[in-house]
C-alpha positions as CSV (number, residue, x, y, z in Angstrom):
1,M,15.4,-1.8,1.4
2,I,12.8,-2.6,-1.3
3,I,9.2,-1.9,-0.2
4,G,6.1,-3.1,-2.1
5,I,3.2,-0.7,-2.0
6,L,-0.3,-1.4,-3.1
7,S,-3.8,0.0,-2.5
8,D,-7.4,-0.4,-3.3
9,T,-7.2,-4.1,-4.0
10,H,-11.0,-4.5,-3.6
11,D,-11.0,-8.3,-3.5
12,Q,-9.2,-8.6,-6.9
13,T,-7.7,-11.9,-6.0
14,A,-6.0,-12.7,-9.3
15,R,-4.3,-9.3,-9.4
16,V,-3.3,-9.6,-5.7
17,Q,-1.7,-12.9,-6.5
18,K,0.2,-11.2,-9.4
19,A,1.3,-8.3,-7.1
20,V,2.5,-10.8,-4.5
21,A,4.5,-12.7,-7.2
22,L,6.0,-9.4,-8.4
23,F,7.0,-8.4,-4.8
24,I,8.6,-11.8,-4.3
25,A,10.5,-11.5,-7.6
26,R,11.6,-8.0,-6.7
27,K,12.7,-9.3,-3.3
28,V,10.7,-6.8,-1.3
29,S,11.3,-7.0,2.4
30,F,8.3,-4.9,3.6
31,V,4.8,-4.3,2.2
32,I,2.5,-1.4,2.7
33,H,-1.2,-1.8,1.7
34,C,-2.7,1.7,1.6
35,G,-6.3,0.5,2.3
36,D,-9.5,-0.8,0.8
37,I,-8.7,-4.5,1.3
38,V,-12.5,-5.3,1.6
39,S,-12.8,-9.0,2.5
40,P,-10.8,-10.7,5.2
41,F,-10.3,-13.9,3.2
42,T,-7.9,-12.0,0.9
43,L,-5.4,-11.7,3.7
44,K,-4.3,-15.3,3.0
45,L,-3.1,-14.2,-0.5
46,Y,-0.2,-12.3,1.1
47,R,1.2,-15.2,3.2
48,D,3.9,-16.1,0.6
49,L,5.5,-12.7,1.1
50,R,7.3,-13.8,4.3
51,C,7.8,-10.2,5.4
52,P,6.0,-7.7,7.5
53,V,2.8,-6.2,5.9
54,K,1.1,-3.1,7.2
55,F,-2.5,-2.9,6.1
56,L,-4.3,0.5,6.3
57,F,-8.1,0.5,6.7
58,G,-9.6,2.6,4.0
59,N,-13.1,3.9,3.3
60,N,-14.1,0.6,1.8
61,T,-12.4,-1.9,4.2
62,G,-15.2,-4.2,5.0
63,D,-15.7,-5.6,8.6
64,I,-12.6,-4.4,10.6
65,F,-13.4,-6.8,13.4
66,L,-13.4,-9.8,11.0
67,H,-10.1,-8.7,9.5
68,L,-8.5,-8.7,13.0
69,Q,-10.2,-12.0,13.9
70,Y,-9.0,-13.6,10.6
71,K,-5.5,-12.4,11.3
72,E,-5.5,-14.1,14.7
73,K,-7.2,-17.3,13.6
74,H,-4.7,-17.9,10.8
75,G,-1.6,-16.8,12.7
76,F,-0.6,-13.8,10.5
77,S,1.6,-12.2,13.3
78,E,3.6,-10.3,10.7
79,Y,0.4,-8.3,9.7
80,E,-0.4,-5.0,11.3
81,F,-3.6,-2.9,10.8
82,G,-4.2,0.8,11.3
83,N,-5.6,4.0,9.9
84,F,-2.2,5.7,9.7
85,F,1.4,4.5,9.9
86,S,4.5,6.5,10.6
87,L,7.6,4.4,10.5
88,T,11.4,4.6,9.8
89,L,12.9,2.0,7.6
90,E,16.6,2.0,6.6
91,G,16.8,5.6,7.8
92,K,13.8,6.8,5.7
93,R,10.8,8.3,7.4
94,I,7.6,7.0,5.8
95,A,4.0,8.0,6.3
96,A,1.2,5.8,5.0
97,Y,-2.4,6.9,4.9
98,H,-5.4,5.7,2.8
99,G,-5.8,9.1,1.2
100,D,-9.5,9.6,1.5
101,Q,-9.1,13.1,3.0
102,P,-7.0,15.0,0.5
103,A,-6.2,17.8,3.0
104,I,-4.5,15.2,5.3
105,T,-2.5,13.7,2.4
106,E,-1.4,17.2,1.4
107,A,-0.4,18.1,4.9
108,L,1.6,14.9,5.3
109,I,3.4,15.7,2.0
110,K,4.1,19.4,2.9
111,C,5.0,19.0,6.6
112,G,8.6,18.1,5.9
113,E,8.6,15.2,8.4
114,Y,8.7,12.4,5.8
115,D,11.0,11.2,3.1
116,C,8.1,9.3,1.5
117,V,4.3,9.6,1.8
118,C,2.2,6.7,0.6
119,A,-1.5,7.0,-0.1
120,G,-4.1,5.6,-2.5
121,H,-7.9,6.0,-2.6
122,D,-8.4,7.8,-5.9
123,H,-7.3,4.8,-8.1
124,R,-4.8,7.0,-9.9
125,S,-1.2,5.8,-9.8
126,R,1.5,8.5,-9.7
127,I,4.9,9.4,-8.2
128,E,5.6,13.0,-7.4
129,R,8.4,14.8,-5.7
130,H,7.5,17.7,-3.5
131,G,10.8,19.2,-2.3
132,D,12.5,16.4,-0.4
133,T,9.3,14.3,0.0
134,L,8.4,11.6,-2.5
135,F,4.7,11.0,-2.8
136,V,3.7,7.5,-4.0
137,N,0.2,6.5,-5.0
138,P,0.3,2.9,-6.2
139,G,-3.1,3.1,-7.9
140,T,-5.6,0.3,-7.7
141,L,-5.8,-3.4,-8.6
142,A,-9.4,-2.9,-9.8
143,D,-9.7,-2.7,-13.6
144,M,-11.3,0.6,-14.3
145,T,-10.9,0.4,-18.1
146,G,-12.9,3.2,-19.7
147,S,-12.8,5.5,-16.7
148,A,-10.4,8.3,-15.7
149,M,-8.6,5.8,-13.4
150,T,-5.2,4.3,-14.3
151,P,-4.7,0.6,-15.2
152,P,-4.2,-1.9,-12.3
153,S,-0.8,-1.2,-10.7
154,V,1.4,-1.3,-7.7
155,A,4.6,0.6,-6.7
156,I,8.1,-0.5,-5.7
157,Y,9.9,1.9,-3.4
158,N,13.7,1.8,-2.9
159,T,14.7,3.4,0.4
160,H,18.4,3.6,-0.6
161,I,17.7,6.1,-3.3
162,N,14.3,7.4,-2.2
163,E,12.7,6.6,-5.5
164,A,9.8,4.5,-6.6
165,D,8.4,3.0,-9.8
166,I,4.8,2.2,-10.8
167,V,4.4,-1.4,-12.2
168,L,1.3,-2.4,-14.1
169,I,-0.3,-5.6,-13.0
């Protein structure tokens, strides 16, 4: 299974559209958004994916009630929201968390319960292996040129081989 992972989109509509187009081209069948969506209107940008999308609330989510209301109003039944997700897809145990509490992210990575841990928050894309656990931070879609942050990016995770790649947007 190919999973698209993104985070910290911060209303960057043009880059969200590019990410969605990339996910469609790569034939992702599941998407994890690691938080900081911000405005509910951006949810409509994901509708062409035609697959389940799990959205994490982050520390810069915007109005949670409006997100849930927008989801219902526009019939996005394939969308799910939460602060943490633990799921098994194609036999891989995956944890998804925004990442705003580094000790929690570290505990998820080190606990040995997950094949893959996804988190964002710090706007620094990276893929790291910690024993049998793959850590995936897809980075941000915000352009932080001139800062210590990485360029706008997403990640593509392949459950069959438990590996991921960072793709610049």
